[in-house]
C-alpha distance (Angstrom), angle and dihedral (degrees) to the residues before:
residue distance angle dihedral
M1 . . .
V2 3.86 . .
A3 3.76 94.1 .
S4 3.79 91.6 51.8
R5 3.82 91.7 53.6
K6 3.74 90.0 48.7
T7 3.74 92.9 49.7
G8 3.86 91.2 47.5
K9 3.81 90.6 50.5
W10 3.80 92.4 50.9
R11 3.83 90.2 47.4
L12 3.81 90.2 52.5
L13 3.80 90.8 48.6
K14 3.86 90.2 49.8
V15 3.82 90.8 51.9
I16 3.83 89.9 48.5
A17 3.84 92.0 49.7
M18 3.84 89.9 47.6
V19 3.85 92.5 48.3
L20 3.86 89.1 49.0
R21 3.85 92.3 49.0
F22 3.81 90.5 50.5
Y23 3.81 90.5 45.9
S24 3.85 90.4 51.6
C25 3.83 89.6 53.3
L26 3.77 92.2 46.2
F27 3.81 91.8 48.7
A28 3.78 91.6 50.2
L29 3.76 92.8 47.3
L30 3.87 93.1 50.0
A31 3.78 92.6 45.2
G32 3.85 89.9 47.7
V33 3.77 92.4 48.4
F34 3.83 92.5 48.0
M35 3.75 94.6 47.6
T36 3.76 93.1 45.6
G37 3.70 92.3 47.5
V38 3.79 96.8 47.8
S39 3.78 92.5 45.5
C40 3.77 94.5 46.9
L41 3.78 92.8 46.6
L42 3.87 91.2 50.6
L43 3.78 94.0 43.5
L44 3.86 94.1 46.5
S45 3.71 93.3 46.2
D46 3.82 91.0 49.0
T47 3.79 89.9 -133.8
K48 3.82 115.6 175.6
N49 3.78 101.3 179.1
F50 3.80 100.5 73.4
K51 3.81 122.8 121.6
L52 3.77 121.5 -150.5
D53 3.78 102.7 169.0
M54 3.80 92.5 154.8
L55 3.86 92.1 69.4
P56 3.74 102.7 86.4
F57 3.76 105.2 -163.4
W58 3.78 105.2 34.0
K59 3.78 130.4 65.5
G60 3.80 130.5 -175.2
E61 3.76 119.2 -13.6
S62 3.72 94.7 -9.7
A63 3.86 86.2 66.2
L64 3.76 89.9 60.7
Y65 3.85 92.2 51.3
G66 3.76 90.6 46.7
M67 3.85 90.5 51.7
L68 3.78 88.8 47.6
V69 3.73 92.9 53.6
L70 3.79 92.8 43.8
G71 3.81 89.1 48.2
L72 3.74 94.5 52.2
L73 3.79 91.3 44.5
G74 3.82 88.6 52.1
I75 3.78 92.2 52.2
A76 3.87 91.1 47.8
A77 3.80 92.7 46.3
A78 3.80 92.1 50.5
L79 3.86 94.7 49.3
L80 3.79 92.2 43.8
G81 3.79 91.0 45.6
L82 3.80 90.5 54.3
V83 3.80 92.1 55.1
R84 3.79 89.3 40.5
K85 3.82 95.8 -120.1
V86 3.75 122.4 136.4
K87 3.82 94.5 11.0
P88 3.81 96.5 -173.3
L89 3.78 93.7 60.1
L90 3.82 94.7 66.2
L91 3.89 90.3 48.0
V92 3.77 93.9 47.6
Y93 3.81 91.0 45.7
T94 3.73 94.0 51.2
V95 3.83 92.7 45.1
I96 3.82 90.8 51.3
V97 3.80 92.5 49.4
F98 3.74 92.8 48.2
A99 3.91 91.8 46.2
L100 3.77 91.6 47.5
M101 3.86 89.9 49.7
I102 3.79 93.8 48.9
Y103 3.79 94.9 46.2
G104 3.78 97.2 37.7
F105 3.72 98.1 46.7
F106 3.78 107.0 26.5
L107 3.90 109.1 20.6
S108 3.77 101.3 33.9
P109 3.80 117.5 104.0
V110 3.86 89.8 -149.5
Y111 3.81 104.4 57.0
R112 3.74 121.8 73.0
F113 3.75 130.6 -178.1
S114 3.77 118.3 -121.0
G115 3.74 93.4 -141.4
A116 3.79 146.3 -31.4
P117 3.86 96.4 -74.3
E118 3.78 90.5 56.8
A119 3.85 92.4 47.9
K120 3.84 89.6 47.8
S121 3.80 91.9 51.5
V122 3.79 92.5 48.2
A123 3.74 90.7 48.3
W124 3.82 91.4 53.4
I125 3.83 88.5 49.3
A126 3.75 90.2 50.5
C127 3.77 90.0 52.1
A128 3.76 89.1 50.5
A129 3.81 89.4 53.1
L130 3.80 91.7 49.4
L131 3.79 88.7 52.1
A132 3.75 89.6 51.1
V133 3.79 89.6 53.6
V134 3.83 89.4 52.7
G135 3.75 88.7 49.5
A136 3.79 90.3 51.5
F137 3.74 91.2 53.5
M138 3.84 89.4 53.0
Q139 3.74 92.0 72.7
Y140 3.90 88.3 68.6
R141 3.77 92.4 55.2
E142 3.78 113.2 123.3
P143 3.79 113.0 -117.0
R144 3.77 112.1 -117.8
R145 3.76 118.5 -126.5
A146 3.78 123.0 -155.2
């Protein structure tokens, strides 16, 4: 009876780890597609009146190229993470996205929220990014042998 409870608990933990790994890949893919799409749209339309205050290191057109690189890196990390190749890429990408979100939205002296609803939305997205980091760590979990 005790062995079956242990086995059931480990199976549940395996399923949770698998779901978190898949979520991490999905988050990286969606973030990559979003960043690639926004940067391509702004680059192709030659728009000069965009404002990306949440990106701490880049200003102007270099911010668009930085977003394009991050977006393409996210797509590659997600696809390679799904086939379990180049494991560190997914982890590094999710950590970078989480760190950029935390610094750009919450710690940066430049960016300001327009109100409580925007702050709440960004907080939820930051929590989603943190969960993606946890999911990316799950790919390094040692498999248990009975």
